[in-house]
mmCIF file of the C-alpha atoms, coordinates in Angstrom:
data_MODEL
# 
_entry.id   MODEL 
# 
loop_
_atom_site.group_PDB 
_atom_site.id 
_atom_site.type_symbol 
_atom_site.label_atom_id 
_atom_site.label_alt_id 
_atom_site.label_comp_id 
_atom_site.label_asym_id 
_atom_site.label_entity_id 
_atom_site.label_seq_id 
_atom_site.pdbx_PDB_ins_code 
_atom_site.Cartn_x 
_atom_site.Cartn_y 
_atom_site.Cartn_z 
_atom_site.occupancy 
_atom_site.B_iso_or_equiv 
_atom_site.pdbx_formal_charge 
_atom_site.auth_seq_id 
_atom_site.auth_comp_id 
_atom_site.auth_asym_id 
_atom_site.auth_atom_id 
_atom_site.pdbx_PDB_model_num 
ATOM 1   C CA . UNK A 1 1   ? 118.194 92.144  -120.734 1.00 0.00 ? 1   UNK A CA 1 
ATOM 2   C CA . UNK A 1 2   ? 117.834 89.208  -123.552 1.00 0.00 ? 2   UNK A CA 1 
ATOM 3   C CA . UNK A 1 3   ? 115.363 91.630  -126.298 1.00 0.00 ? 3   UNK A CA 1 
ATOM 4   C CA . UNK A 1 4   ? 112.626 90.605  -128.150 1.00 0.00 ? 4   UNK A CA 1 
ATOM 5   C CA . UNK A 1 5   ? 110.808 91.619  -131.439 1.00 0.00 ? 5   UNK A CA 1 
ATOM 6   C CA . UNK A 1 6   ? 107.467 90.851  -131.247 1.00 0.00 ? 6   UNK A CA 1 
ATOM 7   C CA . UNK A 1 7   ? 105.227 91.812  -134.404 1.00 0.00 ? 7   UNK A CA 1 
ATOM 8   C CA . UNK A 1 8   ? 100.920 91.850  -134.222 1.00 0.00 ? 8   UNK A CA 1 
ATOM 9   C CA . UNK A 1 9   ? 98.529  91.488  -137.214 1.00 0.00 ? 9   UNK A CA 1 
ATOM 10  C CA . UNK A 1 10  ? 96.534  93.754  -135.966 1.00 0.00 ? 10  UNK A CA 1 
ATOM 11  C CA . UNK A 1 11  ? 93.879  93.532  -132.798 1.00 0.00 ? 11  UNK A CA 1 
ATOM 12  C CA . UNK A 1 12  ? 90.762  91.498  -132.954 1.00 0.00 ? 12  UNK A CA 1 
ATOM 13  C CA . UNK A 1 13  ? 91.396  88.109  -133.079 1.00 0.00 ? 13  UNK A CA 1 
ATOM 14  C CA . UNK A 1 14  ? 88.898  87.718  -135.330 1.00 0.00 ? 14  UNK A CA 1 
ATOM 15  C CA . UNK A 1 15  ? 91.085  90.083  -137.528 1.00 0.00 ? 15  UNK A CA 1 
ATOM 16  C CA . UNK A 1 16  ? 93.575  91.377  -136.424 1.00 0.00 ? 16  UNK A CA 1 
ATOM 17  C CA . UNK A 1 17  ? 96.497  89.782  -133.355 1.00 0.00 ? 17  UNK A CA 1 
ATOM 18  C CA . UNK A 1 18  ? 94.696  87.218  -131.223 1.00 0.00 ? 18  UNK A CA 1 
ATOM 19  C CA . UNK A 1 19  ? 94.341  89.760  -127.728 1.00 0.00 ? 19  UNK A CA 1 
ATOM 20  C CA . UNK A 1 20  ? 95.073  87.552  -124.394 1.00 0.00 ? 20  UNK A CA 1 
ATOM 21  C CA . UNK A 1 21  ? 97.992  85.753  -126.445 1.00 0.00 ? 21  UNK A CA 1 
ATOM 22  C CA . UNK A 1 22  ? 99.208  88.953  -127.496 1.00 0.00 ? 22  UNK A CA 1 
ATOM 23  C CA . UNK A 1 23  ? 99.407  90.683  -124.487 1.00 0.00 ? 23  UNK A CA 1 
ATOM 24  C CA . UNK A 1 24  ? 100.312 87.592  -122.470 1.00 0.00 ? 24  UNK A CA 1 
ATOM 25  C CA . UNK A 1 25  ? 102.846 86.743  -124.138 1.00 0.00 ? 25  UNK A CA 1 
ATOM 26  C CA . UNK A 1 26  ? 104.250 90.356  -123.510 1.00 0.00 ? 26  UNK A CA 1 
ATOM 27  C CA . UNK A 1 27  ? 103.884 89.617  -120.293 1.00 0.00 ? 27  UNK A CA 1 
ATOM 28  C CA . UNK A 1 28  ? 106.217 85.907  -120.402 1.00 0.00 ? 28  UNK A CA 1 
ATOM 29  C CA . UNK A 1 29  ? 108.574 88.167  -121.724 1.00 0.00 ? 29  UNK A CA 1 
ATOM 30  C CA . UNK A 1 30  ? 109.088 91.094  -118.647 1.00 0.00 ? 30  UNK A CA 1 
ATOM 31  C CA . UNK A 1 31  ? 108.147 88.309  -116.448 1.00 0.00 ? 31  UNK A CA 1 
ATOM 32  C CA . UNK A 1 32  ? 110.777 86.402  -116.927 1.00 0.00 ? 32  UNK A CA 1 
ATOM 33  C CA . UNK A 1 33  ? 113.476 89.122  -116.465 1.00 0.00 ? 33  UNK A CA 1 
ATOM 34  C CA . UNK A 1 34  ? 113.257 89.949  -120.522 1.00 0.00 ? 34  UNK A CA 1 
ATOM 35  C CA . UNK A 1 35  ? 112.338 93.312  -123.028 1.00 0.00 ? 35  UNK A CA 1 
ATOM 36  C CA . UNK A 1 36  ? 110.475 93.545  -126.385 1.00 0.00 ? 36  UNK A CA 1 
ATOM 37  C CA . UNK A 1 37  ? 109.557 95.835  -129.415 1.00 0.00 ? 37  UNK A CA 1 
ATOM 38  C CA . UNK A 1 38  ? 106.338 96.033  -131.243 1.00 0.00 ? 38  UNK A CA 1 
ATOM 39  C CA . UNK A 1 39  ? 106.780 95.791  -134.938 1.00 0.00 ? 39  UNK A CA 1 
ATOM 40  C CA . UNK A 1 40  ? 103.785 96.106  -137.273 1.00 0.00 ? 40  UNK A CA 1 
ATOM 41  C CA . UNK A 1 41  ? 102.822 96.805  -141.241 1.00 0.00 ? 41  UNK A CA 1 
ATOM 42  C CA . UNK A 1 42  ? 101.838 99.648  -142.004 1.00 0.00 ? 42  UNK A CA 1 
ATOM 43  C CA . UNK A 1 43  ? 98.996  98.397  -144.391 1.00 0.00 ? 43  UNK A CA 1 
ATOM 44  C CA . UNK A 1 44  ? 95.391  97.526  -143.842 1.00 0.00 ? 44  UNK A CA 1 
ATOM 45  C CA . UNK A 1 45  ? 94.424  94.885  -143.066 1.00 0.00 ? 45  UNK A CA 1 
ATOM 46  C CA . UNK A 1 46  ? 92.055  92.477  -145.028 1.00 0.00 ? 46  UNK A CA 1 
ATOM 47  C CA . UNK A 1 47  ? 88.605  93.192  -143.621 1.00 0.00 ? 47  UNK A CA 1 
ATOM 48  C CA . UNK A 1 48  ? 87.035  94.234  -139.957 1.00 0.00 ? 48  UNK A CA 1 
ATOM 49  C CA . UNK A 1 49  ? 84.952  92.224  -138.344 1.00 0.00 ? 49  UNK A CA 1 
ATOM 50  C CA . UNK A 1 50  ? 82.496  93.256  -135.963 1.00 0.00 ? 50  UNK A CA 1 
ATOM 51  C CA . UNK A 1 51  ? 83.855  91.259  -133.341 1.00 0.00 ? 51  UNK A CA 1 
ATOM 52  C CA . UNK A 1 52  ? 80.046  91.764  -131.391 1.00 0.00 ? 52  UNK A CA 1 
ATOM 53  C CA . UNK A 1 53  ? 78.009  90.210  -133.936 1.00 0.00 ? 53  UNK A CA 1 
ATOM 54  C CA . UNK A 1 54  ? 80.876  88.385  -135.970 1.00 0.00 ? 54  UNK A CA 1 
ATOM 55  C CA . UNK A 1 55  ? 80.200  90.026  -139.701 1.00 0.00 ? 55  UNK A CA 1 
ATOM 56  C CA . UNK A 1 56  ? 82.470  91.577  -141.380 1.00 0.00 ? 56  UNK A CA 1 
ATOM 57  C CA . UNK A 1 57  ? 82.390  95.861  -141.040 1.00 0.00 ? 57  UNK A CA 1 
ATOM 58  C CA . UNK A 1 58  ? 82.056  98.729  -144.474 1.00 0.00 ? 58  UNK A CA 1 
ATOM 59  C CA . UNK A 1 59  ? 85.329  100.044 -143.352 1.00 0.00 ? 59  UNK A CA 1 
ATOM 60  C CA . UNK A 1 60  ? 88.871  100.306 -143.481 1.00 0.00 ? 60  UNK A CA 1 
ATOM 61  C CA . UNK A 1 61  ? 91.479  99.892  -140.790 1.00 0.00 ? 61  UNK A CA 1 
ATOM 62  C CA . UNK A 1 62  ? 95.597  99.898  -140.530 1.00 0.00 ? 62  UNK A CA 1 
ATOM 63  C CA . UNK A 1 63  ? 97.365  96.789  -138.891 1.00 0.00 ? 63  UNK A CA 1 
ATOM 64  C CA . UNK A 1 64  ? 99.693  99.380  -137.039 1.00 0.00 ? 64  UNK A CA 1 
ATOM 65  C CA . UNK A 1 65  ? 97.682  101.632 -136.352 1.00 0.00 ? 65  UNK A CA 1 
ATOM 66  C CA . UNK A 1 66  ? 95.183  98.793  -134.718 1.00 0.00 ? 66  UNK A CA 1 
ATOM 67  C CA . UNK A 1 67  ? 97.974  97.460  -133.200 1.00 0.00 ? 67  UNK A CA 1 
ATOM 68  C CA . UNK A 1 68  ? 99.298  100.117 -131.389 1.00 0.00 ? 68  UNK A CA 1 
ATOM 69  C CA . UNK A 1 69  ? 95.725  99.626  -129.526 1.00 0.00 ? 69  UNK A CA 1 
ATOM 70  C CA . UNK A 1 70  ? 97.683  96.950  -127.488 1.00 0.00 ? 70  UNK A CA 1 
ATOM 71  C CA . UNK A 1 71  ? 101.220 98.458  -127.890 1.00 0.00 ? 71  UNK A CA 1 
ATOM 72  C CA . UNK A 1 72  ? 99.812  101.010 -125.795 1.00 0.00 ? 72  UNK A CA 1 
ATOM 73  C CA . UNK A 1 73  ? 101.730 103.482 -128.354 1.00 0.00 ? 73  UNK A CA 1 
ATOM 74  C CA . UNK A 1 74  ? 104.883 102.160 -128.236 1.00 0.00 ? 74  UNK A CA 1 
ATOM 75  C CA . UNK A 1 75  ? 104.589 100.710 -131.704 1.00 0.00 ? 75  UNK A CA 1 
ATOM 76  C CA . UNK A 1 76  ? 106.988 100.954 -135.102 1.00 0.00 ? 76  UNK A CA 1 
ATOM 77  C CA . UNK A 1 77  ? 106.034 100.102 -138.962 1.00 0.00 ? 77  UNK A CA 1 
ATOM 78  C CA . UNK A 1 78  ? 107.700 96.361  -139.666 1.00 0.00 ? 78  UNK A CA 1 
ATOM 79  C CA . UNK A 1 79  ? 110.054 98.485  -142.591 1.00 0.00 ? 79  UNK A CA 1 
ATOM 80  C CA . UNK A 1 80  ? 112.118 99.705  -139.704 1.00 0.00 ? 80  UNK A CA 1 
ATOM 81  C CA . UNK A 1 81  ? 113.304 96.271  -137.862 1.00 0.00 ? 81  UNK A CA 1 
ATOM 82  C CA . UNK A 1 82  ? 116.411 95.055  -137.611 1.00 0.00 ? 82  UNK A CA 1 
ATOM 83  C CA . UNK A 1 83  ? 117.210 91.718  -136.909 1.00 0.00 ? 83  UNK A CA 1 
ATOM 84  C CA . UNK A 1 84  ? 120.234 92.714  -135.124 1.00 0.00 ? 84  UNK A CA 1 
ATOM 85  C CA . UNK A 1 85  ? 119.235 94.999  -132.387 1.00 0.00 ? 85  UNK A CA 1 
ATOM 86  C CA . UNK A 1 86  ? 117.130 91.703  -130.956 1.00 0.00 ? 86  UNK A CA 1 
ATOM 87  C CA . UNK A 1 87  ? 118.011 88.246  -129.528 1.00 0.00 ? 87  UNK A CA 1 
ATOM 88  C CA . UNK A 1 88  ? 114.527 86.475  -130.403 1.00 0.00 ? 88  UNK A CA 1 
ATOM 89  C CA . UNK A 1 89  ? 111.376 87.035  -132.565 1.00 0.00 ? 89  UNK A CA 1 
ATOM 90  C CA . UNK A 1 90  ? 107.739 85.969  -131.569 1.00 0.00 ? 90  UNK A CA 1 
ATOM 91  C CA . UNK A 1 91  ? 104.741 86.322  -133.797 1.00 0.00 ? 91  UNK A CA 1 
ATOM 92  C CA . UNK A 1 92  ? 101.640 85.743  -131.587 1.00 0.00 ? 92  UNK A CA 1 
ATOM 93  C CA . UNK A 1 93  ? 98.109  83.894  -133.085 1.00 0.00 ? 93  UNK A CA 1 
ATOM 94  C CA . UNK A 1 94  ? 94.931  85.516  -134.068 1.00 0.00 ? 94  UNK A CA 1 
ATOM 95  C CA . UNK A 1 95  ? 93.336  84.927  -137.361 1.00 0.00 ? 95  UNK A CA 1 
ATOM 96  C CA . UNK A 1 96  ? 94.324  88.212  -138.407 1.00 0.00 ? 96  UNK A CA 1 
ATOM 97  C CA . UNK A 1 97  ? 98.399  86.434  -138.721 1.00 0.00 ? 97  UNK A CA 1 
ATOM 98  C CA . UNK A 1 98  ? 96.411  84.005  -141.830 1.00 0.00 ? 98  UNK A CA 1 
ATOM 99  C CA . UNK A 1 99  ? 95.026  87.184  -143.480 1.00 0.00 ? 99  UNK A CA 1 
ATOM 100 C CA . UNK A 1 100 ? 97.031  89.959  -142.741 1.00 0.00 ? 100 UNK A CA 1 
ATOM 101 C CA . UNK A 1 101 ? 100.557 88.424  -142.810 1.00 0.00 ? 101 UNK A CA 1 
ATOM 102 C CA . UNK A 1 102 ? 99.752  85.909  -144.894 1.00 0.00 ? 102 UNK A CA 1 
ATOM 103 C CA . UNK A 1 103 ? 96.818  84.866  -147.043 1.00 0.00 ? 103 UNK A CA 1 
ATOM 104 C CA . UNK A 1 104 ? 96.396  81.140  -145.133 1.00 0.00 ? 104 UNK A CA 1 
ATOM 105 C CA . UNK A 1 105 ? 93.067  81.936  -144.866 1.00 0.00 ? 105 UNK A CA 1 
ATOM 106 C CA . UNK A 1 106 ? 91.660  81.883  -148.307 1.00 0.00 ? 106 UNK A CA 1 
ATOM 107 C CA . UNK A 1 107 ? 94.621  79.992  -149.664 1.00 0.00 ? 107 UNK A CA 1 
ATOM 108 C CA . UNK A 1 108 ? 95.777  77.435  -147.770 1.00 0.00 ? 108 UNK A CA 1 
ATOM 109 C CA . UNK A 1 109 ? 98.992  75.778  -148.597 1.00 0.00 ? 109 UNK A CA 1 
ATOM 110 C CA . UNK A 1 110 ? 99.461  77.873  -151.093 1.00 0.00 ? 110 UNK A CA 1 
ATOM 111 C CA . UNK A 1 111 ? 99.370  80.316  -149.340 1.00 0.00 ? 111 UNK A CA 1 
ATOM 112 C CA . UNK A 1 112 ? 101.843 83.831  -149.920 1.00 0.00 ? 112 UNK A CA 1 
ATOM 113 C CA . UNK A 1 113 ? 103.140 85.700  -146.655 1.00 0.00 ? 113 UNK A CA 1 
ATOM 114 C CA . UNK A 1 114 ? 103.935 89.284  -146.146 1.00 0.00 ? 114 UNK A CA 1 
ATOM 115 C CA . UNK A 1 115 ? 106.655 90.473  -147.734 1.00 0.00 ? 115 UNK A CA 1 
ATOM 116 C CA . UNK A 1 116 ? 108.030 92.213  -144.644 1.00 0.00 ? 116 UNK A CA 1 
ATOM 117 C CA . UNK A 1 117 ? 107.088 89.873  -142.388 1.00 0.00 ? 117 UNK A CA 1 
ATOM 118 C CA . UNK A 1 118 ? 108.904 86.913  -144.850 1.00 0.00 ? 118 UNK A CA 1 
ATOM 119 C CA . UNK A 1 119 ? 111.971 89.098  -144.985 1.00 0.00 ? 119 UNK A CA 1 
ATOM 120 C CA . UNK A 1 120 ? 112.016 90.054  -140.324 1.00 0.00 ? 120 UNK A CA 1 
ATOM 121 C CA . UNK A 1 121 ? 111.418 85.735  -140.153 1.00 0.00 ? 121 UNK A CA 1 
ATOM 122 C CA . UNK A 1 122 ? 114.927 85.472  -142.349 1.00 0.00 ? 122 UNK A CA 1 
ATOM 123 C CA . UNK A 1 123 ? 117.197 87.882  -141.607 1.00 0.00 ? 123 UNK A CA 1 
ATOM 124 C CA . UNK A 1 124 ? 116.237 86.464  -137.748 1.00 0.00 ? 124 UNK A CA 1 
ATOM 125 C CA . UNK A 1 125 ? 117.146 82.933  -138.661 1.00 0.00 ? 125 UNK A CA 1 
ATOM 126 C CA . UNK A 1 126 ? 120.457 83.828  -140.819 1.00 0.00 ? 126 UNK A CA 1 
ATOM 127 C CA . UNK A 1 127 ? 121.701 85.347  -137.194 1.00 0.00 ? 127 UNK A CA 1 
ATOM 128 C CA . UNK A 1 128 ? 120.874 81.411  -135.521 1.00 0.00 ? 128 UNK A CA 1 
ATOM 129 C CA . UNK A 1 129 ? 118.389 83.479  -133.431 1.00 0.00 ? 129 UNK A CA 1 
ATOM 130 C CA . UNK A 1 130 ? 115.154 81.975  -131.983 1.00 0.00 ? 130 UNK A CA 1 
ATOM 131 C CA . UNK A 1 131 ? 111.863 82.698  -133.581 1.00 0.00 ? 131 UNK A CA 1 
ATOM 132 C CA . UNK A 1 132 ? 108.188 81.582  -131.914 1.00 0.00 ? 132 UNK A CA 1 
ATOM 133 C CA . UNK A 1 133 ? 105.206 81.441  -133.377 1.00 0.00 ? 133 UNK A CA 1 
ATOM 134 C CA . UNK A 1 134 ? 102.097 80.837  -131.199 1.00 0.00 ? 134 UNK A CA 1 
ATOM 135 C CA . UNK A 1 135 ? 98.410  79.213  -132.510 1.00 0.00 ? 135 UNK A CA 1 
ATOM 136 C CA . UNK A 1 136 ? 98.135  79.904  -136.291 1.00 0.00 ? 136 UNK A CA 1 
ATOM 137 C CA . UNK A 1 137 ? 101.489 81.737  -136.978 1.00 0.00 ? 137 UNK A CA 1 
ATOM 138 C CA . UNK A 1 138 ? 103.309 78.585  -136.658 1.00 0.00 ? 138 UNK A CA 1 
ATOM 139 C CA . UNK A 1 139 ? 102.031 77.888  -141.324 1.00 0.00 ? 139 UNK A CA 1 
ATOM 140 C CA . UNK A 1 140 ? 104.086 80.806  -141.808 1.00 0.00 ? 140 UNK A CA 1 
ATOM 141 C CA . UNK A 1 141 ? 107.277 79.551  -140.654 1.00 0.00 ? 141 UNK A CA 1 
ATOM 142 C CA . UNK A 1 142 ? 106.154 76.099  -142.344 1.00 0.00 ? 142 UNK A CA 1 
ATOM 143 C CA . UNK A 1 143 ? 105.887 78.154  -145.631 1.00 0.00 ? 143 UNK A CA 1 
ATOM 144 C CA . UNK A 1 144 ? 108.523 80.132  -145.497 1.00 0.00 ? 144 UNK A CA 1 
ATOM 145 C CA . UNK A 1 145 ? 111.153 76.835  -144.368 1.00 0.00 ? 145 UNK A CA 1 
ATOM 146 C CA . UNK A 1 146 ? 109.478 73.999  -145.138 1.00 0.00 ? 146 UNK A CA 1 
ATOM 147 C CA . UNK A 1 147 ? 111.376 70.889  -143.730 1.00 0.00 ? 147 UNK A CA 1 
ATOM 148 C CA . UNK A 1 148 ? 110.545 72.141  -140.458 1.00 0.00 ? 148 UNK A CA 1 
ATOM 149 C CA . UNK A 1 149 ? 109.425 70.692  -136.757 1.00 0.00 ? 149 UNK A CA 1 
ATOM 150 C CA . UNK A 1 150 ? 106.158 72.731  -134.864 1.00 0.00 ? 150 UNK A CA 1 
ATOM 151 C CA . UNK A 1 151 ? 102.812 72.657  -134.002 1.00 0.00 ? 151 UNK A CA 1 
ATOM 152 C CA . UNK A 1 152 ? 99.565  74.432  -134.622 1.00 0.00 ? 152 UNK A CA 1 
ATOM 153 C CA . UNK A 1 153 ? 97.823  71.298  -132.087 1.00 0.00 ? 153 UNK A CA 1 
ATOM 154 C CA . UNK A 1 154 ? 95.445  68.899  -133.161 1.00 0.00 ? 154 UNK A CA 1 
ATOM 155 C CA . UNK A 1 155 ? 93.800  70.863  -136.489 1.00 0.00 ? 155 UNK A CA 1 
ATOM 156 C CA . UNK A 1 156 ? 93.856  68.294  -138.924 1.00 0.00 ? 156 UNK A CA 1 
ATOM 157 C CA . UNK A 1 157 ? 93.025  70.389  -142.066 1.00 0.00 ? 157 UNK A CA 1 
ATOM 158 C CA . UNK A 1 158 ? 95.813  73.319  -141.306 1.00 0.00 ? 158 UNK A CA 1 
ATOM 159 C CA . UNK A 1 159 ? 98.225  69.913  -140.171 1.00 0.00 ? 159 UNK A CA 1 
ATOM 160 C CA . UNK A 1 160 ? 97.240  67.975  -143.675 1.00 0.00 ? 160 UNK A CA 1 
ATOM 161 C CA . UNK A 1 161 ? 98.377  72.355  -144.634 1.00 0.00 ? 161 UNK A CA 1 
ATOM 162 C CA . UNK A 1 162 ? 101.430 71.783  -142.779 1.00 0.00 ? 162 UNK A CA 1 
ATOM 163 C CA . UNK A 1 163 ? 102.598 68.788  -144.510 1.00 0.00 ? 163 UNK A CA 1 
ATOM 164 C CA . UNK A 1 164 ? 102.059 69.491  -147.877 1.00 0.00 ? 164 UNK A CA 1 
ATOM 165 C CA . UNK A 1 165 ? 104.911 72.442  -147.517 1.00 0.00 ? 165 UNK A CA 1 
ATOM 166 C CA . UNK A 1 166 ? 106.965 70.161  -145.705 1.00 0.00 ? 166 UNK A CA 1 
ATOM 167 C CA . UNK A 1 167 ? 106.872 70.597  -142.354 1.00 0.00 ? 167 UNK A CA 1 
ATOM 168 C CA . UNK A 1 168 ? 105.815 68.433  -139.565 1.00 0.00 ? 168 UNK A CA 1 
ATOM 169 C CA . UNK A 1 169 ? 103.273 68.947  -137.237 1.00 0.00 ? 169 UNK A CA 1 
ATOM 170 C CA . UNK A 1 170 ? 103.535 67.197  -133.885 1.00 0.00 ? 170 UNK A CA 1 
ATOM 171 C CA . UNK A 1 171 ? 100.374 66.804  -132.118 1.00 0.00 ? 171 UNK A CA 1 
ATOM 172 C CA . UNK A 1 172 ? 99.829  69.068  -128.278 1.00 0.00 ? 172 UNK A CA 1 
ATOM 173 C CA . UNK A 1 173 ? 98.043  69.947  -125.659 1.00 0.00 ? 173 UNK A CA 1 
ATOM 174 C CA . UNK A 1 174 ? 97.605  73.184  -123.388 1.00 0.00 ? 174 UNK A CA 1 
ATOM 175 C CA . UNK A 1 175 ? 101.003 74.520  -122.718 1.00 0.00 ? 175 UNK A CA 1 
ATOM 176 C CA . UNK A 1 176 ? 103.547 72.160  -124.498 1.00 0.00 ? 176 UNK A CA 1 
ATOM 177 C CA . UNK A 1 177 ? 106.025 73.634  -126.560 1.00 0.00 ? 177 UNK A CA 1 
ATOM 178 C CA . UNK A 1 178 ? 107.588 72.024  -129.356 1.00 0.00 ? 178 UNK A CA 1 
ATOM 179 C CA . UNK A 1 179 ? 111.138 73.074  -130.270 1.00 0.00 ? 179 UNK A CA 1 
ATOM 180 C CA . UNK A 1 180 ? 113.434 72.451  -133.355 1.00 0.00 ? 180 UNK A CA 1 
ATOM 181 C CA . UNK A 1 181 ? 116.337 72.292  -131.535 1.00 0.00 ? 181 UNK A CA 1 
ATOM 182 C CA . UNK A 1 182 ? 118.339 72.467  -135.613 1.00 0.00 ? 182 UNK A CA 1 
ATOM 183 C CA . UNK A 1 183 ? 116.008 75.921  -136.356 1.00 0.00 ? 183 UNK A CA 1 
ATOM 184 C CA . UNK A 1 184 ? 115.465 77.641  -133.425 1.00 0.00 ? 184 UNK A CA 1 
ATOM 185 C CA . UNK A 1 185 ? 111.604 77.181  -133.851 1.00 0.00 ? 185 UNK A CA 1 
ATOM 186 C CA . UNK A 1 186 ? 109.399 77.513  -130.858 1.00 0.00 ? 186 UNK A CA 1 
ATOM 187 C CA . UNK A 1 187 ? 105.636 77.287  -131.253 1.00 0.00 ? 187 UNK A CA 1 
ATOM 188 C CA . UNK A 1 188 ? 102.770 76.683  -129.036 1.00 0.00 ? 188 UNK A CA 1 
ATOM 189 C CA . UNK A 1 189 ? 99.406  75.390  -129.719 1.00 0.00 ? 189 UNK A CA 1 
ATOM 190 C CA . UNK A 1 190 ? 97.006  78.403  -127.945 1.00 0.00 ? 190 UNK A CA 1 
ATOM 191 C CA . UNK A 1 191 ? 93.223  79.244  -129.048 1.00 0.00 ? 191 UNK A CA 1 
ATOM 192 C CA . UNK A 1 192 ? 94.141  76.030  -131.447 1.00 0.00 ? 192 UNK A CA 1 
ATOM 193 C CA . UNK A 1 193 ? 92.756  74.496  -129.039 1.00 0.00 ? 193 UNK A CA 1 
ATOM 194 C CA . UNK A 1 194 ? 89.512  74.945  -127.425 1.00 0.00 ? 194 UNK A CA 1 
ATOM 195 C CA . UNK A 1 195 ? 91.171  76.606  -124.046 1.00 0.00 ? 195 UNK A CA 1 
ATOM 196 C CA . UNK A 1 196 ? 90.691  79.030  -121.328 1.00 0.00 ? 196 UNK A CA 1 
ATOM 197 C CA . UNK A 1 197 ? 92.501  82.411  -121.017 1.00 0.00 ? 197 UNK A CA 1 
ATOM 198 C CA . UNK A 1 198 ? 95.136  80.260  -118.283 1.00 0.00 ? 198 UNK A CA 1 
ATOM 199 C CA . UNK A 1 199 ? 96.124  77.745  -120.792 1.00 0.00 ? 199 UNK A CA 1 
ATOM 200 C CA . UNK A 1 200 ? 96.714  81.305  -123.217 1.00 0.00 ? 200 UNK A CA 1 
ATOM 201 C CA . UNK A 1 201 ? 99.167  82.122  -120.276 1.00 0.00 ? 201 UNK A CA 1 
ATOM 202 C CA . UNK A 1 202 ? 100.256 78.741  -119.895 1.00 0.00 ? 202 UNK A CA 1 
ATOM 203 C CA . UNK A 1 203 ? 101.210 78.456  -123.739 1.00 0.00 ? 203 UNK A CA 1 
ATOM 204 C CA . UNK A 1 204 ? 103.455 81.832  -123.666 1.00 0.00 ? 204 UNK A CA 1 
ATOM 205 C CA . UNK A 1 205 ? 105.455 81.410  -120.455 1.00 0.00 ? 205 UNK A CA 1 
ATOM 206 C CA . UNK A 1 206 ? 106.437 78.138  -121.579 1.00 0.00 ? 206 UNK A CA 1 
ATOM 207 C CA . UNK A 1 207 ? 107.681 79.646  -124.843 1.00 0.00 ? 207 UNK A CA 1 
ATOM 208 C CA . UNK A 1 208 ? 108.790 82.131  -123.893 1.00 0.00 ? 208 UNK A CA 1 
ATOM 209 C CA . UNK A 1 209 ? 110.715 80.526  -121.645 1.00 0.00 ? 209 UNK A CA 1 
ATOM 210 C CA . UNK A 1 210 ? 111.775 77.564  -124.060 1.00 0.00 ? 210 UNK A CA 1 
ATOM 211 C CA . UNK A 1 211 ? 113.049 80.912  -126.023 1.00 0.00 ? 211 UNK A CA 1 
ATOM 212 C CA . UNK A 1 212 ? 115.421 81.810  -123.254 1.00 0.00 ? 212 UNK A CA 1 
ATOM 213 C CA . UNK A 1 213 ? 117.045 79.544  -122.352 1.00 0.00 ? 213 UNK A CA 1 
ATOM 214 C CA . UNK A 1 214 ? 118.882 78.548  -126.083 1.00 0.00 ? 214 UNK A CA 1 
ATOM 215 C CA . UNK A 1 215 ? 119.465 82.282  -125.708 1.00 0.00 ? 215 UNK A CA 1 
# 
């Protein structure tokens, strides 16, 4: 049974991991006969958003604690991640990726990546294992690796930022997966497009299926 590591950025589309993308990625892994372990950085998230009023709240939340909601408590701090224990790594999207796992939401192409996140991704890449990213998460791969091919859908601003980092964006539609064969990177646009939840399910399953074929 192939084993995936999944990195979450919290819980909630506006300040953490996108819940649909996270859950449907986990479902796809299980449905296709693999297993998973969930990780998250044990640090405070950038800020907290009231998802009903879409306003910032005056409180602090921890990324690991929030991601544990999605993981049903079965989660570990990213500091304990060991690439040798897994066959692949996946990063679901959500604004928390751009705020908590990196600084893309605030600095665009001048962004930095959380050190633990970058270390985990580089460790998997060094072992020549597949890495998947959904929605906005591919910007992290663009920043770390530079000359790679991926997709964030059709958003022109993000596309320009990715290209300024040295990467190539392939414009895609619902359920499409872009595979960088040389670097074993797998990306799909999800909510970077105007999507329904069924589109997210399709994209997540297609991405996991494509990754399994390369293992």
